[in-house]
N, C-alpha and C positions, 0 to 999 in steps of 0.2 A: 583379290580385293586390292586396292592402290593402298598406299600411307594417307594420302589424303582423309581417304576414308577413314581409316584407322584413326587418322588424328581427331576427324569432325565428329568419330562415336566416341570415342572419350572425352573429346570438348563436352559432349552432350548429357554423359557422365557424370563428371563434375560439375555442371550447372545443377543437372537434377539433385544431387545429393547436398548442392548447397541451399537449392529452396527448400528441400524436407530439411532444415534445422532452422528455418525462417517462419514466422505466422503471418498473417497480414491482420492488422484487428480492425480495419473498418470503420465503421460507426462509433463501434468500442472506443474509438482513441479519443475520442470528444468526451465521452463520458468520464474517463480517464483523468481526461485535462480537467474538470471541472470537480473532477473530487478531489484533484491535487491544490487547485484552486483554492477549494474551499476548506482541506488541510491547513493550507497556508493561514488564510483568515484566520480559520479557527485559534488560531496561537496568540492573536492581537485579541481575543476576549477573554471575556473571565471563563479559569476553570475550578478555583478551589477558592473559596473562603473570598472573592472576588479579585485574587491575581490572575492577571491573564496567562497564556499558556506558557511565553516566554519565559516569563516570571516563575512557574512551574520549573521548566526544562531547565535553568541556570543557577534560579534561586533554591533556599531550603521552602521543600514541600512533602509531603506524604510520599513513601517510596512510591508503591504504584502509581499514583496518576504522574509521580516521573519517570516513571518506567515506560509507561504506557507514549509522554513526550519525544520521550527519545524512539520510540518503534515508530509511532505517529510519523516522526522525521523520514525516518530511515525509510520504514518500508510503505509510507504514502505520499510520499516526494520522491528520497532519492532514489531507490529501487525503480518505481514507474519511467523514472526519467531516462534512466539506465536501459531497462527491458525495452520500451519504446524506441531507443533510440537503434539498438542491437535487432529486435525483432525474433529473440530466440527462444525456441521453446522450453529449454534448460531453465530462462531467467523467468519466464511467466510462470514456471511450476514454485521458483525462488519465493518470487512476489506475491503468488496466489500462500505458501506457505507464510511468509512475512506478514500478509496484511491478517492473516487467521490469528498468529499470537498475538498482533497488534490490538485485535478486535476481541479477544478475551479478555486481554488485559484494560482493553479500554473499558469493557462492561463491569469488570471488577472495579476499576476506579471509580467510574457511578456508585459504585453500590458501596465501595469504604468511604467514599464522602458522604453517606448518608447514615453509616451507622454511627448506633449511639458511644459514647465514652462516659463509663459511669453515670452519670441522669443526666449529661447534656447533648442532644444531639449534634450529628457532624456538620458540617456547613453547607453541603448539600453541595450538588455539581452545579457550576455554572454553565451558561449556552453554550460555551466554546468547547466545552468540554465534551458536552453531547452532542454538538454539532462535529467534532473529529472523530468520533467514535463513531457517526452516521456514513461519515464519509469514509473513511476506513472498512466499515463494514461494506458497503457498495462498489470499493477497489477490489475485498477480496470475490464477491459476487463475478464481478467484471474479469478477474484473471481467473479466477475458476473456469467460466465459459471460456475465454482465449485457450486454456491448458489445456483443457478437457475435446477441445473441438478438433485435435490433431486425426487427422484421418490414418 
């Protein structure tokens, strides 16, 4: 074998290893992009007691919805942007796990806003909070499908 053949074989092996670390989201990227947009839009809609998600994120609000607001922002906006940009399998798993934590926290947020304190019912979840939880749950399903599709 010549040096050229060895160099070509090494180059092909490097490209193969690099491709094995990446994923191709296909049409799933559109679903992810729409869900990210829904999370962003939900931040201006009412979450708790008529306060929009941005107020819950930055101001005084119940603890669980505030934690969900941060998780939704990180797992529902920032991580998908980085993961789609880099297209690494490990980031797809990180995004799936982040969306799982955010979904659980979001469901708890809905529940805690409905519970009663003493004899007074809670303010109830706003439309934006429910929309954000549904969007993050959609992201969870999409990231799990992408992450689990590695052959």
